[in-house]
C-alpha positions as CSV (number, residue, x, y, z in Angstrom):
1,X,0.0,0.1,0.1
2,X,1.7,3.4,-1.0
3,X,1.2,6.0,1.4
4,X,1.0,9.8,-0.1
5,X,3.0,11.2,3.2
6,X,5.9,8.2,1.6
7,X,9.5,10.2,2.5
8,X,8.2,13.5,3.1
9,X,11.3,15.1,5.0
10,X,11.2,16.5,9.1
11,X,11.0,18.7,10.4
12,X,8.0,20.2,8.2
13,X,6.2,17.4,7.5
14,X,5.0,17.7,11.4
15,X,5.4,20.8,11.6
16,X,3.3,21.4,8.5
17,X,0.7,18.7,9.4
18,X,0.6,19.9,13.1
19,X,-0.8,23.1,11.2
20,X,-3.5,22.0,9.6
21,X,-1.8,21.0,6.3
22,X,-0.1,22.5,3.3
23,X,-3.3,25.2,2.5
24,X,-3.7,25.8,5.6
25,X,0.0,27.0,6.4
26,X,0.8,28.5,3.3
27,X,-2.3,31.2,4.4
28,X,-1.3,31.0,7.9
29,X,2.0,32.3,6.1
30,X,0.6,34.7,3.3
31,X,2.9,32.1,1.0
32,X,1.7,29.8,-1.7
33,X,1.3,26.0,-1.6
34,X,3.6,25.0,-4.0
35,X,6.1,27.4,-1.7
36,X,5.0,24.8,1.3
37,X,5.0,21.9,-0.5
38,X,8.5,22.3,-1.8
39,X,9.6,21.7,2.6
40,X,8.4,18.2,2.3
41,X,10.3,17.4,-0.9
42,X,14.2,16.1,-0.7
43,X,16.4,18.6,-1.9
44,X,17.1,15.8,-4.9
45,X,13.4,16.6,-6.1
46,X,14.1,20.7,-5.3
47,X,12.9,20.9,-2.1
48,X,14.6,21.8,0.9
49,X,14.6,18.1,2.8
50,X,12.1,19.1,5.2
51,X,14.1,22.3,6.2
52,X,11.2,25.4,7.0
53,X,13.0,29.1,5.9
54,X,13.9,30.8,9.2
55,X,12.0,33.6,8.1
56,X,9.0,31.7,8.9
57,X,9.4,30.6,12.2
58,X,8.5,33.6,14.2
59,X,4.9,33.6,12.5
60,X,4.4,29.4,12.9
61,X,5.7,30.2,16.9
62,X,3.0,32.9,17.4
63,X,0.6,31.0,15.8
64,X,1.0,27.9,17.8
65,X,1.3,29.3,20.7
66,X,-1.9,31.1,20.1
67,X,-4.0,28.7,18.9
68,X,-2.4,25.5,21.6
69,X,-0.3,24.0,18.9
70,X,2.2,22.6,20.8
71,X,5.3,23.4,18.1
72,X,8.5,24.9,20.2
73,X,11.3,26.9,18.3
74,X,13.8,22.9,18.5
75,X,10.9,21.7,16.4
76,X,11.8,24.2,13.7
77,X,15.3,23.2,13.4
78,X,17.1,20.8,11.4
79,X,20.3,19.9,12.9
80,X,22.4,17.9,10.0
């Protein structure tokens, strides 16, 4: 059985899922859904490999705090 979530990259996948999906995240950040989708794709497929651009972190953390979604700054970081 194939899943549409196969090979989705972290931490972006967990954050986008917690925020309600690609479209919800895009609306929250006022960016295109395709930009958010790139976060979920490997670098080999022209994605960010799970990295969420740091300039979106503040808005994500603010929204999470207001809506009681459990996201911490350490959840947004990628250690490679």
